[in-house]
C-alpha positions as CSV (number, residue, x, y, z in Angstrom):
1,M,-25.2,4.9,-0.5
2,G,-24.7,8.6,0.0
3,Y,-26.3,11.9,0.9
4,I,-28.1,14.8,-0.7
5,T,-26.4,17.9,0.8
6,R,-28.2,20.5,-1.3
7,A,-31.5,20.6,-3.2
8,I,-33.4,23.3,-5.1
9,L,-37.1,23.4,-5.9
10,G,-38.6,24.8,-9.0
11,P,-42.0,26.4,-9.3
12,C,-45.1,24.4,-8.0
13,L,-48.2,23.8,-10.0
14,S,-50.3,25.2,-7.1
15,G,-49.2,26.6,-3.8
16,T,-45.6,26.8,-2.8
17,A,-43.0,24.5,-1.2
18,T,-39.9,25.2,0.8
19,I,-37.1,22.7,1.5
20,L,-36.1,22.6,5.1
21,R,-32.4,22.8,4.6
22,E,-31.6,22.3,8.3
23,T,-32.6,18.7,7.8
24,Q,-29.9,18.1,5.3
25,P,-27.9,16.0,4.5
26,W,-30.6,13.5,3.5
27,H,-29.6,9.9,3.6
28,L,-29.8,7.9,0.3
29,R,-30.5,4.1,0.4
30,Y,-30.0,2.1,-2.7
31,H,-33.3,0.5,-4.0
32,G,-32.7,-0.7,-7.5
33,F,-31.9,0.1,-11.1
34,Q,-33.3,0.1,-14.6
35,G,-31.6,-1.3,-17.7
36,N,-29.4,-4.3,-18.3
37,L,-26.0,-4.7,-16.7
38,P,-23.6,-3.0,-17.3
39,N,-25.8,-0.5,-19.1
40,I,-27.7,1.0,-16.2
41,T,-30.1,3.7,-17.4
42,S,-31.3,4.9,-14.0
43,I,-30.8,4.2,-10.3
44,T,-33.6,4.4,-7.8
45,V,-32.9,5.3,-4.1
46,H,-35.0,5.9,-1.0
47,V,-34.4,9.4,0.5
48,V,-34.7,9.4,4.3
49,E,-35.2,12.4,6.5
50,A,-36.0,14.8,3.6
51,A,-38.3,17.5,4.9
52,W,-40.2,20.4,3.3
53,R,-43.1,22.7,4.1
54,V,-46.0,23.1,1.6
55,R,-48.3,26.0,1.6
56,E,-51.5,25.2,-0.2
57,S,-53.2,27.8,-2.3
58,G,-55.9,28.1,0.5
59,G,-53.2,29.2,2.9
60,I,-52.8,25.9,4.9
61,N,-49.1,25.1,5.8
62,C,-48.2,21.4,6.0
63,L,-44.9,19.8,7.1
64,S,-43.8,16.6,5.4
65,R,-40.8,14.5,6.3
66,S,-39.7,11.2,4.8
67,S,-38.6,8.3,7.0
68,A,-37.1,4.8,6.6
69,T,-40.6,3.4,6.5
70,R,-42.1,6.1,4.3
71,P,-39.2,7.3,2.1
72,A,-39.2,9.8,-0.7
73,I,-38.2,8.1,-4.0
74,A,-35.5,9.6,-6.1
75,T,-34.6,8.4,-9.6
76,F,-31.2,9.3,-11.0
77,H,-31.0,9.0,-14.8
78,R,-27.6,7.8,-16.1
79,N,-25.9,8.2,-19.5
80,T,-24.7,4.7,-20.5
81,V,-21.8,6.0,-22.5
82,S,-20.3,8.7,-20.2
83,H,-21.7,7.0,-17.0
84,E,-22.7,10.5,-15.8
85,I,-25.9,11.2,-13.8
86,T,-27.7,13.5,-16.2
87,E,-30.8,14.4,-14.1
88,A,-32.9,13.4,-11.1
89,G,-36.5,13.5,-10.0
90,I,-38.2,12.8,-6.7
91,S,-41.7,11.6,-5.8
92,G,-43.5,9.8,-3.0
93,R,-46.5,9.5,-0.7
94,I,-45.5,11.0,2.7
95,P,-47.7,11.7,5.7
96,T,-48.0,15.3,6.8
97,G,-47.5,16.6,10.3
98,F,-50.1,17.1,13.0
99,E,-51.0,20.6,11.7
100,C,-52.5,18.8,8.7
101,F,-53.9,15.9,10.7
102,G,-51.3,13.5,9.3
103,V,-53.0,13.3,5.9
104,E,-50.9,11.5,3.3
105,G,-49.6,13.9,0.6
106,T,-48.5,12.8,-2.8
107,F,-45.8,14.7,-4.6
108,G,-43.7,14.5,-7.7
109,S,-41.1,16.6,-9.5
110,D,-39.9,17.1,-13.0
111,S,-36.3,15.8,-13.5
112,G,-33.6,18.4,-12.9
113,A,-29.9,18.7,-13.5
114,V,-27.5,17.1,-11.0
115,S,-23.9,18.4,-10.4
116,L,-21.1,18.1,-7.9
117,L,-21.7,20.3,-4.8
118,G,-20.3,23.8,-5.5
119,T,-20.3,23.5,-9.3
120,Q,-22.9,23.9,-12.0
121,N,-21.3,21.8,-14.7
122,V,-19.3,19.0,-13.0
123,R,-21.4,15.9,-13.4
124,I,-21.3,12.9,-11.0
125,S,-20.2,9.6,-12.6
126,V,-21.4,6.2,-11.5
127,S,-19.5,3.1,-12.7
128,L,-19.8,-0.6,-11.9
129,I,-16.9,-2.1,-10.0
């Protein structure tokens, strides 16, 4: 479906997280939508090869990376009048790396603004064809 070429994290509730930008672009695979055609209110995609490092408040560093079999889930919210993607959030249950014994980590985000790369105010439009 497309790629995420840049992502920014906000503050964490506990600990810190860092996006591993060297793993971008992240591949997006269409999964489904909410709403009734043609008035789609959100689009759900699987995010493959997204990677980040989490530092827990106790000092442990864990690497997490999504895959085709364990994707991160992104939800893009869509304005039904303008067809613009207004915001996006990401969540999932992804296993950690060997340094954290492969323990499955659960994560989620608040929804944040989405814009065309290199801009702050140019929204992405999604229309049915």
